[in-house]
PQR file with spaces between the fields and no chain letter, atoms N, CA, C, O and H, PARSE charges and radii, in Angstrom:
ATOM       1  N    MET     1     109.349  115.014   78.760 -0.4000 1.5000
ATOM       2  CA   MET     1     108.679  114.537   79.957 -0.0000 2.0000
ATOM       3  C    MET     1     109.538  114.893   81.161  0.5500 1.7000
ATOM       4  O    MET     1     110.739  114.624   81.176 -0.5500 1.4000
ATOM       5  N    ALA     2     108.923  115.495   82.163 -0.4000 1.5000
ATOM       6  CA   ALA     2     109.632  115.851   83.385 -0.0000 2.0000
ATOM       7  C    ALA     2     109.887  114.598   84.215  0.5500 1.7000
ATOM       8  O    ALA     2     109.156  113.613   84.121 -0.5500 1.4000
ATOM       9  H    ALA     2     107.948  115.713   82.150  0.4000 1.0000
ATOM      10  N    SER     3     110.926  114.656   85.020 -0.4000 1.5000
ATOM      11  CA   SER     3     111.205  113.529   85.909 -0.0000 2.0000
ATOM      12  C    SER     3     111.530  114.060   87.290  0.5500 1.7000
ATOM      13  O    SER     3     111.897  115.223   87.456 -0.5500 1.4000
ATOM      14  H    SER     3     111.520  115.456   85.097  0.4000 1.0000
ATOM      15  N    LYS     4     111.390  113.189   88.279 -0.4000 1.5000
ATOM      16  CA   LYS     4     111.663  113.512   89.681 -0.0000 2.0000
ATOM      17  C    LYS     4     112.529  112.410   90.263  0.5500 1.7000
ATOM      18  O    LYS     4     112.413  111.246   89.881 -0.5500 1.4000
ATOM      19  H    LYS     4     111.091  112.244   88.145  0.4000 1.0000
ATOM      20  N    THR     5     113.384  112.781   91.178 -0.4000 1.5000
ATOM      21  CA   THR     5     114.183  111.813   91.911 -0.0000 2.0000
ATOM      22  C    THR     5     113.561  111.634   93.288  0.5500 1.7000
ATOM      23  O    THR     5     113.233  112.609   93.964 -0.5500 1.4000
ATOM      24  H    THR     5     113.478  113.727   91.489  0.4000 1.0000
ATOM      25  N    ILE     6     113.402  110.385   93.694 -0.4000 1.5000
ATOM      26  CA   ILE     6     112.846  110.109   95.019 -0.0000 2.0000
ATOM      27  C    ILE     6     113.849  109.282   95.809  0.5500 1.7000
ATOM      28  O    ILE     6     114.639  108.527   95.241 -0.5500 1.4000
ATOM      29  H    ILE     6     113.668  109.593   93.145  0.4000 1.0000
ATOM      30  N    MET     7     113.806  109.437   97.131 -0.4000 1.5000
ATOM      31  CA   MET     7     114.675  108.662   98.014 -0.0000 2.0000
ATOM      32  C    MET     7     113.853  107.536   98.621  0.5500 1.7000
ATOM      33  O    MET     7     112.759  107.761   99.139 -0.5500 1.4000
ATOM      34  H    MET     7     113.164  110.049   97.593  0.4000 1.0000
ATOM      35  N    ILE     8     114.388  106.325   98.554 -0.4000 1.5000
ATOM      36  CA   ILE     8     113.755  105.185   99.203 -0.0000 2.0000
ATOM      37  C    ILE     8     114.834  104.404   99.939  0.5500 1.7000
ATOM      38  O    ILE     8     116.015  104.481   99.601 -0.5500 1.4000
ATOM      39  H    ILE     8     115.277  106.142   98.134  0.4000 1.0000
ATOM      40  N    GLN     9     114.419  103.662  100.937 -0.4000 1.5000
ATOM      41  CA   GLN     9     115.366  102.851  101.683 -0.0000 2.0000
ATOM      42  C    GLN     9     115.816  101.668  100.829  0.5500 1.7000
ATOM      43  O    GLN     9     115.109  101.245   99.914 -0.5500 1.4000
ATOM      44  H    GLN     9     113.459  103.600  101.212  0.4000 1.0000
ATOM      45  N    GLN    10     116.992  101.145  101.138 -0.4000 1.5000
ATOM      46  CA   GLN    10     117.542  100.017  100.403 -0.0000 2.0000
ATOM      47  C    GLN    10     116.575   98.827  100.399  0.5500 1.7000
ATOM      48  O    GLN    10     116.405   98.157   99.380 -0.5500 1.4000
ATOM      49  H    GLN    10     117.566  101.488  101.881  0.4000 1.0000
ATOM      50  N    GLU    11     115.948   98.576  101.542 -0.4000 1.5000
ATOM      51  CA   GLU    11     114.995   97.468  101.644 -0.0000 2.0000
ATOM      52  C    GLU    11     113.838   97.651  100.665  0.5500 1.7000
ATOM      53  O    GLU    11     113.403   96.691  100.028 -0.5500 1.4000
ATOM      54  H    GLU    11     116.086   99.120  102.370  0.4000 1.0000
ATOM      55  N    THR    12     113.343   98.877  100.545 -0.4000 1.5000
ATOM      56  CA   THR    12     112.254   99.170   99.621 -0.0000 2.0000
ATOM      57  C    THR    12     112.707   98.956   98.186  0.5500 1.7000
ATOM      58  O    THR    12     111.977   98.378   97.381 -0.5500 1.4000
ATOM      59  H    THR    12     113.696   99.656  101.062  0.4000 1.0000
ATOM      60  N    TYR    13     113.907   99.419   97.862 -0.4000 1.5000
ATOM      61  CA   TYR    13     114.466   99.235   96.529 -0.0000 2.0000
ATOM      62  C    TYR    13     114.539   97.750   96.175  0.5500 1.7000
ATOM      63  O    TYR    13     114.163   97.353   95.072 -0.5500 1.4000
ATOM      64  H    TYR    13     114.501   99.889   98.515  0.4000 1.0000
ATOM      65  N    GLU    14     115.023   96.931   97.111 -0.4000 1.5000
ATOM      66  CA   GLU    14     115.164   95.490   96.858 -0.0000 2.0000
ATOM      67  C    GLU    14     113.800   94.844   96.630  0.5500 1.7000
ATOM      68  O    GLU    14     113.664   93.978   95.766 -0.5500 1.4000
ATOM      69  H    GLU    14     115.328   97.253   98.007  0.4000 1.0000
ATOM      70  N    LYS    15     112.795   95.254   97.392 -0.4000 1.5000
ATOM      71  CA   LYS    15     111.454   94.703   97.214 -0.0000 2.0000
ATOM      72  C    LYS    15     110.892   95.087   95.852  0.5500 1.7000
ATOM      73  O    LYS    15     110.300   94.258   95.162 -0.5500 1.4000
ATOM      74  H    LYS    15     112.906   95.957   98.094  0.4000 1.0000
ATOM      75  N    LEU    16     111.081   96.347   95.467 -0.4000 1.5000
ATOM      76  CA   LEU    16     110.610   96.782   94.155 -0.0000 2.0000
ATOM      77  C    LEU    16     111.351   96.042   93.042  0.5500 1.7000
ATOM      78  O    LEU    16     110.743   95.635   92.052 -0.5500 1.4000
ATOM      79  H    LEU    16     111.562   97.020   96.028  0.4000 1.0000
ATOM      80  N    LYS    17     112.631   95.874   93.202 -0.4000 1.5000
ATOM      81  CA   LYS    17     113.451   95.194   92.202 -0.0000 2.0000
ATOM      82  C    LYS    17     112.945   93.761   91.972  0.5500 1.7000
ATOM      83  O    LYS    17     112.909   93.282   90.839 -0.5500 1.4000
ATOM      84  H    LYS    17     113.125   96.205   94.007  0.4000 1.0000
ATOM      85  N    ARG    18     112.556   93.088   93.061 -0.4000 1.5000
ATOM      86  CA   ARG    18     112.048   91.715   92.936 -0.0000 2.0000
ATOM      87  C    ARG    18     110.696   91.668   92.222  0.5500 1.7000
ATOM      88  O    ARG    18     110.343   90.648   91.631 -0.5500 1.4000
ATOM      89  H    ARG    18     112.585   93.477   93.982  0.4000 1.0000
ATOM      90  N    LEU    19     109.940   92.766   92.274 -0.4000 1.5000
ATOM      91  CA   LEU    19     108.622   92.802   91.635 -0.0000 2.0000
ATOM      92  C    LEU    19     108.680   93.125   90.141  0.5500 1.7000
ATOM      93  O    LEU    19     107.704   92.920   89.419 -0.5500 1.4000
ATOM      94  H    LEU    19     110.227   93.595   92.754  0.4000 1.0000
ATOM      95  N    LYS    20     109.824   93.630   89.683 -0.4000 1.5000
ATOM      96  CA   LYS    20     109.949   94.001   88.272 -0.0000 2.0000
ATOM      97  C    LYS    20     109.809   92.778   87.383  0.5500 1.7000
ATOM      98  O    LYS    20     110.219   91.676   87.747 -0.5500 1.4000
ATOM      99  H    LYS    20     110.617   93.797   90.269  0.4000 1.0000
ATOM     100  N    ARG    21     109.224   92.991   86.211 -0.4000 1.5000
ATOM     101  CA   ARG    21     109.029   91.930   85.230 -0.0000 2.0000
ATOM     102  C    ARG    21     109.946   92.180   84.029  0.5500 1.7000
ATOM     103  O    ARG    21     109.880   93.241   83.409 -0.5500 1.4000
ATOM     104  H    ARG    21     108.892   93.886   85.915  0.4000 1.0000
ATOM     105  N    GLY    22     110.788   91.219   83.705 -0.4000 1.5000
ATOM     106  CA   GLY    22     111.622   91.306   82.509 -0.0000 2.0000
ATOM     107  C    GLY    22     112.379   92.611   82.414  0.5500 1.7000
ATOM     108  O    GLY    22     113.162   92.943   83.304 -0.5500 1.4000
ATOM     109  H    GLY    22     110.841   90.357   84.208  0.4000 1.0000
ATOM     110  N    ASN    23     112.155   93.353   81.350 -0.4000 1.5000
ATOM     111  CA   ASN    23     112.829   94.632   81.108 -0.0000 2.0000
ATOM     112  C    ASN    23     112.019   95.820   81.611  0.5500 1.7000
ATOM     113  O    ASN    23     112.259   96.955   81.199 -0.5500 1.4000
ATOM     114  H    ASN    23     111.519   93.084   80.627  0.4000 1.0000
ATOM     115  N    GLU    24     111.077   95.570   82.486 -0.4000 1.5000
ATOM     116  CA   GLU    24     110.215   96.630   83.014 -0.0000 2.0000
ATOM     117  C    GLU    24     111.055   97.652   83.784  0.5500 1.7000
ATOM     118  O    GLU    24     111.904   97.283   84.595 -0.5500 1.4000
ATOM     119  H    GLU    24     110.883   94.648   82.821  0.4000 1.0000
ATOM     120  N    SER    25     110.810   98.932   83.523 -0.4000 1.5000
ATOM     121  CA   SER    25     111.500   99.989   84.267 -0.0000 2.0000
ATOM     122  C    SER    25     110.852  100.153   85.634  0.5500 1.7000
ATOM     123  O    SER    25     109.734   99.691   85.861 -0.5500 1.4000
ATOM     124  H    SER    25     110.121   99.232   82.864  0.4000 1.0000
ATOM     125  N    PHE    26     111.564  100.816   86.543 -0.4000 1.5000
ATOM     126  CA   PHE    26     110.970  101.093   87.845 -0.0000 2.0000
ATOM     127  C    PHE    26     109.737  101.980   87.683  0.5500 1.7000
ATOM     128  O    PHE    26     108.753  101.814   88.404 -0.5500 1.4000
ATOM     129  H    PHE    26     112.472  101.191   86.358  0.4000 1.0000
ATOM     130  N    ASN    27     109.787  102.907   86.752 -0.4000 1.5000
ATOM     131  CA   ASN    27     108.634  103.772   86.493 -0.0000 2.0000
ATOM     132  C    ASN    27     107.422  102.943   86.080  0.5500 1.7000
ATOM     133  O    ASN    27     106.320  103.135   86.593 -0.5500 1.4000
ATOM     134  H    ASN    27     110.586  103.042   86.166  0.4000 1.0000
ATOM     135  N    ASP    28     107.645  102.001   85.126 -0.4000 1.5000
ATOM     136  CA   ASP    28     106.545  101.146   84.686 -0.0000 2.0000
ATOM     137  C    ASP    28     106.031  100.276   85.819  0.5500 1.7000
ATOM     138  O    ASP    28     104.824  100.069   85.948 -0.5500 1.4000
ATOM     139  H    ASP    28     108.540  101.844   84.709  0.4000 1.0000
ATOM     140  N    LEU    29     106.938   99.766   86.642 -0.4000 1.5000
ATOM     141  CA   LEU    29     106.546   98.945   87.796 -0.0000 2.0000
ATOM     142  C    LEU    29     105.658   99.738   88.745  0.5500 1.7000
ATOM     143  O    LEU    29     104.600   99.262   89.158 -0.5500 1.4000
ATOM     144  H    LEU    29     107.918   99.934   86.538  0.4000 1.0000
ATOM     145  N    ILE    30     106.086  100.939   89.088 -0.4000 1.5000
ATOM     146  CA   ILE    30     105.319  101.764   90.029 -0.0000 2.0000
ATOM     147  C    ILE    30     103.948  102.095   89.455  0.5500 1.7000
ATOM     148  O    ILE    30     102.946  102.048   90.168 -0.5500 1.4000
ATOM     149  H    ILE    30     106.945  101.326   88.753  0.4000 1.0000
ATOM     150  N    LEU    31     103.900  102.430   88.168 -0.4000 1.5000
ATOM     151  CA   LEU    31     102.600  102.697   87.539 -0.0000 2.0000
ATOM     152  C    LEU    31     101.714  101.462   87.582  0.5500 1.7000
ATOM     153  O    LEU    31     100.517  101.564   87.850 -0.5500 1.4000
ATOM     154  H    LEU    31     104.715  102.469   87.588  0.4000 1.0000
ATOM     155  N    ARG    32     102.292  100.303   87.320 -0.4000 1.5000
ATOM     156  CA   ARG    32     101.519   99.060   87.357 -0.0000 2.0000
ATOM     157  C    ARG    32     100.957   98.823   88.758  0.5500 1.7000
ATOM     158  O    ARG    32      99.804   98.420   88.908 -0.5500 1.4000
ATOM     159  H    ARG    32     103.264  100.221   87.101  0.4000 1.0000
ATOM     160  N    LEU    33     101.763   99.072   89.769 -0.4000 1.5000
ATOM     161  CA   LEU    33     101.327   98.823   91.140 -0.0000 2.0000
ATOM     162  C    LEU    33     100.260   99.816   91.601  0.5500 1.7000
ATOM     163  O    LEU    33      99.299   99.426   92.264 -0.5500 1.4000
ATOM     164  H    LEU    33     102.700   99.400   89.647  0.4000 1.0000
ATOM     165  N    VAL    34     100.417  101.085   91.259 -0.4000 1.5000
ATOM     166  CA   VAL    34      99.443  102.072   91.740 -0.0000 2.0000
ATOM     167  C    VAL    34      98.174  102.079   90.907  0.5500 1.7000
ATOM     168  O    VAL    34      97.125  102.506   91.390 -0.5500 1.4000
ATOM     169  H    VAL    34     101.197  101.403   90.720  0.4000 1.0000
ATOM     170  N    ASP    35      98.246  101.614   89.663 -0.4000 1.5000
ATOM     171  CA   ASP    35      97.052  101.562   88.828 -0.0000 2.0000
ATOM     172  C    ASP    35      96.283  100.260   88.992  0.5500 1.7000
ATOM     173  O    ASP    35      95.180  100.114   88.464 -0.5500 1.4000
ATOM     174  H    ASP    35      99.098  101.267   89.271  0.4000 1.0000
ATOM     175  N    LYS    36      96.863   99.318   89.722 -0.4000 1.5000
ATOM     176  CA   LYS    36      96.265   98.002   89.892 -0.0000 2.0000
ATOM     177  C    LYS    36      94.938   98.128   90.635  0.5500 1.7000
ATOM     178  O    LYS    36      94.872   98.694   91.726 -0.5500 1.4000
ATOM     179  H    LYS    36      97.758   99.437   90.151  0.4000 1.0000
ATOM     180  N    LYS    37      93.909   97.603   90.039 -0.4000 1.5000
ATOM     181  CA   LYS    37      92.596   97.602   90.679 -0.0000 2.0000
ATOM     182  C    LYS    37      92.420   96.267   91.393  0.5500 1.7000
ATOM     183  O    LYS    37      92.667   95.204   90.824 -0.5500 1.4000
ATOM     184  H    LYS    37      93.962   97.142   89.152  0.4000 1.0000
ATOM     185  N    GLN    38      91.998   96.341   92.627 -0.4000 1.5000
ATOM     186  CA   GLN    38      91.819   95.148   93.442 -0.0000 2.0000
ATOM     187  C    GLN    38      90.351   94.754   93.473  0.5500 1.7000
ATOM     188  O    GLN    38      89.473   95.604   93.619 -0.5500 1.4000
ATOM     189  H    GLN    38      91.798   97.205   93.090  0.4000 1.0000
ATOM     190  N    ASP    39      90.093   93.466   93.337 -0.4000 1.5000
ATOM     191  CA   ASP    39      88.746   92.946   93.505 -0.0000 2.0000
ATOM     192  C    ASP    39      88.519   92.742   94.995  0.5500 1.7000
ATOM     193  O    ASP    39      89.105   91.843   95.598 -0.5500 1.4000
ATOM     194  H    ASP    39      90.806   92.775   93.219  0.4000 1.0000
ATOM     195  N    LEU    40      87.680   93.564   95.583 -0.4000 1.5000
ATOM     196  CA   LEU    40      87.447   93.500   97.026 -0.0000 2.0000
ATOM     197  C    LEU    40      86.334   92.535   97.415  0.5500 1.7000
ATOM     198  O    LEU    40      86.119   92.292   98.602 -0.5500 1.4000
ATOM     199  H    LEU    40      87.204   94.294   95.093  0.4000 1.0000
ATOM     200  N    ASN    41      85.632   91.990   96.449 -0.4000 1.5000
ATOM     201  CA   ASN    41      84.524   91.087   96.759 -0.0000 2.0000
ATOM     202  C    ASN    41      84.903   89.938   97.687  0.5500 1.7000
ATOM     203  O    ASN    41      84.111   89.594   98.565 -0.5500 1.4000
ATOM     204  H    ASN    41      85.806   92.187   95.484  0.4000 1.0000
ATOM     205  N    PRO    42      86.085   89.324   97.532 -0.5600 1.5000
ATOM     206  CA   PRO    42      86.415   88.223   98.449  0.2800 2.0000
ATOM     207  C    PRO    42      86.506   88.647   99.914  0.5500 1.7000
ATOM     208  O    PRO    42      86.454   87.802  100.808 -0.5500 1.4000
ATOM     209  N    PHE    43      86.640   89.942  100.164 -0.4000 1.5000
ATOM     210  CA   PHE    43      86.805   90.420  101.538 -0.0000 2.0000
ATOM     211  C    PHE    43      85.491   90.824  102.200  0.5500 1.7000
ATOM     212  O    PHE    43      85.448   91.015  103.416 -0.5500 1.4000
ATOM     213  H    PHE    43      86.682   90.628   99.438  0.4000 1.0000
ATOM     214  N    PHE    44      84.429   90.955  101.425 -0.4000 1.5000
ATOM     215  CA   PHE    44      83.144   91.333  102.004 -0.0000 2.0000
ATOM     216  C    PHE    44      82.653   90.241  102.938  0.5500 1.7000
ATOM     217  O    PHE    44      82.657   89.062  102.582 -0.5500 1.4000
ATOM     218  H    PHE    44      84.464   90.800  100.437  0.4000 1.0000
ATOM     219  N    GLY    45      82.230   90.632  104.131 -0.4000 1.5000
ATOM     220  CA   GLY    45      81.686   89.691  105.083 -0.0000 2.0000
ATOM     221  C    GLY    45      82.700   89.070  106.013  0.5500 1.7000
ATOM     222  O    GLY    45      82.334   88.261  106.865 -0.5500 1.4000
ATOM     223  H    GLY    45      82.226   91.589  104.420  0.4000 1.0000
ATOM     224  N    ILE    46      83.973   89.429  105.875 -0.4000 1.5000
ATOM     225  CA   ILE    46      85.010   88.859  106.741 -0.0000 2.0000
ATOM     226  C    ILE    46      84.799   89.329  108.183  0.5500 1.7000
ATOM     227  O    ILE    46      84.937   88.548  109.125 -0.5500 1.4000
ATOM     228  H    ILE    46      84.270   90.086  105.182  0.4000 1.0000
ATOM     229  N    LEU    47      84.466   90.600  108.342 -0.4000 1.5000
ATOM     230  CA   LEU    47      84.289   91.161  109.680 -0.0000 2.0000
ATOM     231  C    LEU    47      82.818   91.234  110.027  0.5500 1.7000
ATOM     232  O    LEU    47      81.958   91.414  109.165 -0.5500 1.4000
ATOM     233  H    LEU    47      84.353   91.234  107.577  0.4000 1.0000
ATOM     234  N    SER    48      82.554   91.090  111.304 -0.4000 1.5000
ATOM     235  CA   SER    48      81.185   91.325  111.763 -0.0000 2.0000
ATOM     236  C    SER    48      80.929   92.829  111.736  0.5500 1.7000
ATOM     237  O    SER    48      81.861   93.624  111.619 -0.5500 1.4000
ATOM     238  H    SER    48      83.253   90.944  112.005  0.4000 1.0000
ATOM     239  N    GLU    49      79.667   93.207  111.843 -0.4000 1.5000
ATOM     240  CA   GLU    49      79.339   94.632  111.861 -0.0000 2.0000
ATOM     241  C    GLU    49      80.006   95.325  113.043  0.5500 1.7000
ATOM     242  O    GLU    49      80.493   96.448  112.919 -0.5500 1.4000
ATOM     243  H    GLU    49      78.910   92.561  111.938  0.4000 1.0000
ATOM     244  N    LYS    50      80.024   94.647  114.192 -0.4000 1.5000
ATOM     245  CA   LYS    50      80.651   95.215  115.388 -0.0000 2.0000
ATOM     246  C    LYS    50      82.149   95.422  115.162  0.5500 1.7000
ATOM     247  O    LYS    50      82.691   96.467  115.521 -0.5500 1.4000
ATOM     248  H    LYS    50      79.627   93.735  114.293  0.4000 1.0000
ATOM     249  N    GLU    51      82.824   94.426  114.567 -0.4000 1.5000
ATOM     250  CA   GLU    51      84.263   94.561  114.294 -0.0000 2.0000
ATOM     251  C    GLU    51      84.521   95.721  113.326  0.5500 1.7000
ATOM     252  O    GLU    51      85.472   96.484  113.498 -0.5500 1.4000
ATOM     253  H    GLU    51      82.384   93.577  114.276  0.4000 1.0000
ATOM     254  N    GLY    52      83.678   95.840  112.324 -0.4000 1.5000
ATOM     255  CA   GLY    52      83.805   96.945  111.377 -0.0000 2.0000
ATOM     256  C    GLY    52      83.638   98.293  112.045  0.5500 1.7000
ATOM     257  O    GLY    52      84.363   99.241  111.743 -0.5500 1.4000
ATOM     258  H    GLY    52      82.906   95.221  112.184  0.4000 1.0000
ATOM     259  N    ASP    53      82.672   98.377  112.962 -0.4000 1.5000
ATOM     260  CA   ASP    53      82.438   99.622  113.692 -0.0000 2.0000
ATOM     261  C    ASP    53      83.645   99.987  114.559  0.5500 1.7000
ATOM     262  O    ASP    53      84.019  101.156  114.653 -0.5500 1.4000
ATOM     263  H    ASP    53      82.084   97.607  113.208  0.4000 1.0000
ATOM     264  N    VAL    54      84.251   98.977  115.192 -0.4000 1.5000
ATOM     265  CA   VAL    54      85.430   99.226  116.032 -0.0000 2.0000
ATOM     266  C    VAL    54      86.578   99.753  115.172  0.5500 1.7000
ATOM     267  O    VAL    54      87.252  100.710  115.554 -0.5500 1.4000
ATOM     268  H    VAL    54      83.948   98.027  115.116  0.4000 1.0000
ATOM     269  N    ILE    55      86.799   99.135  114.021 -0.4000 1.5000
ATOM     270  CA   ILE    55      87.873   99.581  113.128 -0.0000 2.0000
ATOM     271  C    ILE    55      87.594  100.986  112.623  0.5500 1.7000
ATOM     272  O    ILE    55      88.491  101.828  112.595 -0.5500 1.4000
ATOM     273  H    ILE    55      86.251   98.357  113.711  0.4000 1.0000
ATOM     274  N    ASP    56      86.354  101.244  112.225 -0.4000 1.5000
ATOM     275  CA   ASP    56      85.977  102.573  111.736 -0.0000 2.0000
ATOM     276  C    ASP    56      86.212  103.632  112.807  0.5500 1.7000
ATOM     277  O    ASP    56      86.754  104.700  112.520 -0.5500 1.4000
ATOM     278  H    ASP    56      85.624  100.560  112.248  0.4000 1.0000
ATOM     279  N    HIS    57      85.807  103.340  114.034 -0.4000 1.5000
ATOM     280  CA   HIS    57      86.006  104.284  115.139 -0.0000 2.0000
ATOM     281  C    HIS    57      87.500  104.511  115.393  0.5500 1.7000
ATOM     282  O    HIS    57      87.935  105.646  115.583 -0.5500 1.4000
ATOM     283  H    HIS    57      85.367  102.473  114.267  0.4000 1.0000
ATOM     284  N    THR    58      88.276  103.432  115.396 -0.4000 1.5000
ATOM     285  CA   THR    58      89.713  103.543  115.641 -0.0000 2.0000
ATOM     286  C    THR    58      90.389  104.384  114.561  0.5500 1.7000
ATOM     287  O    THR    58      91.221  105.238  114.867 -0.5500 1.4000
ATOM     288  H    THR    58      87.923  102.509  115.242  0.4000 1.0000
ATOM     289  N    LEU    59      90.036  104.145  113.307 -0.4000 1.5000
ATOM     290  CA   LEU    59      90.617  104.932  112.211 -0.0000 2.0000
ATOM     291  C    LEU    59      90.237  106.408  112.329  0.5500 1.7000
ATOM     292  O    LEU    59      91.054  107.285  112.046 -0.5500 1.4000
ATOM     293  H    LEU    59      89.360  103.451  113.059  0.4000 1.0000
ATOM     294  N    SER    60      89.014  106.678  112.739 -0.4000 1.5000
ATOM     295  CA   SER    60      88.593  108.067  112.938 -0.0000 2.0000
ATOM     296  C    SER    60      89.443  108.738  114.013  0.5500 1.7000
ATOM     297  O    SER    60      89.857  109.888  113.859 -0.5500 1.4000
ATOM     298  H    SER    60      88.350  105.966  112.969  0.4000 1.0000
ATOM     299  N    GLN    61      89.700  108.014  115.102 -0.4000 1.5000
ATOM     300  CA   GLN    61      90.520  108.564  116.183 -0.0000 2.0000
ATOM     301  C    GLN    61      91.959  108.801  115.718  0.5500 1.7000
ATOM     302  O    GLN    61      92.578  109.798  116.089 -0.5500 1.4000
ATOM     303  H    GLN    61      89.364  107.080  115.226  0.4000 1.0000
ATOM     304  N    VAL    62      92.484  107.892  114.914 -0.4000 1.5000
ATOM     305  CA   VAL    62      93.844  108.054  114.380 -0.0000 2.0000
ATOM     306  C    VAL    62      93.899  109.293  113.496  0.5500 1.7000
ATOM     307  O    VAL    62      94.832  110.089  113.602 -0.5500 1.4000
ATOM     308  H    VAL    62      91.981  107.082  114.613  0.4000 1.0000
ATOM     309  N    ARG    63      92.907  109.463  112.626 -0.4000 1.5000
ATOM     310  CA   ARG    63      92.880  110.647  111.748 -0.0000 2.0000
ATOM     311  C    ARG    63      92.828  111.941  112.568  0.5500 1.7000
ATOM     312  O    ARG    63      93.524  112.907  112.256 -0.5500 1.4000
ATOM     313  H    ARG    63      92.149  108.817  112.540  0.4000 1.0000
ATOM     314  N    ILE    64      92.008  111.953  113.605 -0.4000 1.5000
ATOM     315  CA   ILE    64      91.919  113.135  114.472 -0.0000 2.0000
ATOM     316  C    ILE    64      93.267  113.420  115.120  0.5500 1.7000
ATOM     317  O    ILE    64      93.710  114.568  115.157 -0.5500 1.4000
ATOM     318  H    ILE    64      91.443  111.168  113.859  0.4000 1.0000
ATOM     319  N    SER    65      93.921  112.377  115.632 -0.4000 1.5000
ATOM     320  CA   SER    65      95.236  112.545  116.263 -0.0000 2.0000
ATOM     321  C    SER    65      96.280  113.048  115.269  0.5500 1.7000
ATOM     322  O    SER    65      97.104  113.903  115.594 -0.5500 1.4000
ATOM     323  H    SER    65      93.561  111.444  115.603  0.4000 1.0000
ATOM     324  N    MET    66      96.231  112.508  114.059 -0.4000 1.5000
ATOM     325  CA   MET    66      97.192  112.945  113.036 -0.0000 2.0000
ATOM     326  C    MET    66      96.953  114.403  112.650  0.5500 1.7000
ATOM     327  O    MET    66      97.900  115.167  112.466 -0.5500 1.4000
ATOM     328  H    MET    66      95.561  111.814  113.795  0.4000 1.0000
ATOM     329  N    ASP    67      95.680  114.781  112.529 -0.4000 1.5000
ATOM     330  CA   ASP    67      95.361  116.176  112.210 -0.0000 2.0000
ATOM     331  C    ASP    67      95.857  117.110  113.311  0.5500 1.7000
ATOM     332  O    ASP    67      96.403  118.175  113.025 -0.5500 1.4000
ATOM     333  H    ASP    67      94.910  114.160  112.679  0.4000 1.0000
ATOM     334  N    LYS    68      95.669  116.714  114.561 -0.4000 1.5000
ATOM     335  CA   LYS    68      96.143  117.535  115.678 -0.0000 2.0000
ATOM     336  C    LYS    68      97.661  117.665  115.647  0.5500 1.7000
ATOM     337  O    LYS    68      98.198  118.751  115.863 -0.5500 1.4000
ATOM     338  H    LYS    68      95.226  115.848  114.793  0.4000 1.0000
ATOM     339  N    ALA    69      98.347  116.565  115.380 -0.4000 1.5000
ATOM     340  CA   ALA    69      99.815  116.595  115.312 -0.0000 2.0000
ATOM     341  C    ALA    69     100.277  117.489  114.168  0.5500 1.7000
ATOM     342  O    ALA    69     101.227  118.256  114.325 -0.5500 1.4000
ATOM     343  H    ALA    69      97.910  115.683  115.205  0.4000 1.0000
ATOM     344  N    ASP    70      99.611  117.396  113.016 -0.4000 1.5000
ATOM     345  CA   ASP    70      99.964  118.249  111.882 -0.0000 2.0000
ATOM     346  C    ASP    70      99.769  119.721  112.227  0.5500 1.7000
ATOM     347  O    ASP    70     100.596  120.564  111.880 -0.5500 1.4000
ATOM     348  H    ASP    70      98.840  116.773  112.889  0.4000 1.0000
ATOM     349  N    ASN    71      98.666  120.021  112.914 -0.4000 1.5000
ATOM     350  CA   ASN    71      98.390  121.405  113.294 -0.0000 2.0000
ATOM     351  C    ASN    71      99.429  121.932  114.284  0.5500 1.7000
ATOM     352  O    ASN    71      99.824  123.096  114.214 -0.5500 1.4000
ATOM     353  H    ASN    71      97.994  119.336  113.196  0.4000 1.0000
ATOM     354  N    LEU    72      99.864  121.080  115.197 -0.4000 1.5000
ATOM     355  CA   LEU    72     100.899  121.490  116.169 -0.0000 2.0000
ATOM     356  C    LEU    72     102.237  121.772  115.480  0.5500 1.7000
ATOM     357  O    LEU    72     102.970  122.681  115.868 -0.5500 1.4000
ATOM     358  H    LEU    72      99.543  120.135  115.254  0.4000 1.0000
ATOM     359  N    ARG    73     102.540  120.970  114.446 -0.4000 1.5000
ATOM     360  CA   ARG    73     103.786  121.158  113.694 -0.0000 2.0000
ATOM     361  C    ARG    73     103.669  122.291  112.689  0.5500 1.7000
ATOM     362  O    ARG    73     104.676  122.848  112.252 -0.5500 1.4000
ATOM     363  H    ARG    73     101.944  120.231  114.131  0.4000 1.0000
ATOM     364  N    GLY    74     102.448  122.628  112.326 -0.4000 1.5000
ATOM     365  CA   GLY    74     102.235  123.683  111.343 -0.0000 2.0000
ATOM     366  C    GLY    74     102.389  123.191  109.926  0.5500 1.7000
ATOM     367  O    GLY    74     102.683  123.986  109.033 -0.5500 1.4000
ATOM     368  H    GLY    74     101.630  122.175  112.682  0.4000 1.0000
ATOM     369  N    ASP    75     102.197  121.883  109.683 -0.4000 1.5000
ATOM     370  CA   ASP    75     102.287  121.342  108.324 -0.0000 2.0000
ATOM     371  C    ASP    75     101.156  121.867  107.480  0.5500 1.7000
ATOM     372  O    ASP    75     100.006  121.915  107.916 -0.5500 1.4000
ATOM     373  H    ASP    75     101.959  121.237  110.408  0.4000 1.0000
ATOM     374  N    ASP    76     101.489  122.259  106.274 -0.4000 1.5000
ATOM     375  CA   ASP    76     100.478  122.730  105.330 -0.0000 2.0000
ATOM     376  C    ASP    76     100.498  121.839  104.108  0.5500 1.7000
ATOM     377  O    ASP    76     101.151  122.154  103.113 -0.5500 1.4000
ATOM     378  H    ASP    76     102.423  122.220  105.920  0.4000 1.0000
ATOM     379  N    PHE    77      99.790  120.737  104.177 -0.4000 1.5000
ATOM     380  CA   PHE    77      99.747  119.802  103.045 -0.0000 2.0000
ATOM     381  C    PHE    77      98.406  119.862  102.396  0.5500 1.7000
ATOM     382  O    PHE    77      98.159  119.152  101.421 -0.5500 1.4000
ATOM     383  H    PHE    77      99.259  120.482  104.986  0.4000 1.0000
């Protein structure tokens, strides 16, 4: 099995360390966290339609700005 080394800040390491269960490896912890499925039903209806539209519009503008910044830097991801 191939492995990769990643750099994380000390604060991130400490937070991950606190989330580990028993003899769980960091690899197992990360897999558990990224594979975790969230039940979103409790969140439905929290925002009004207008609030949702504002958030959707704002996120669209952020994505456009990020794309422009990436293009200016020449990032190819």
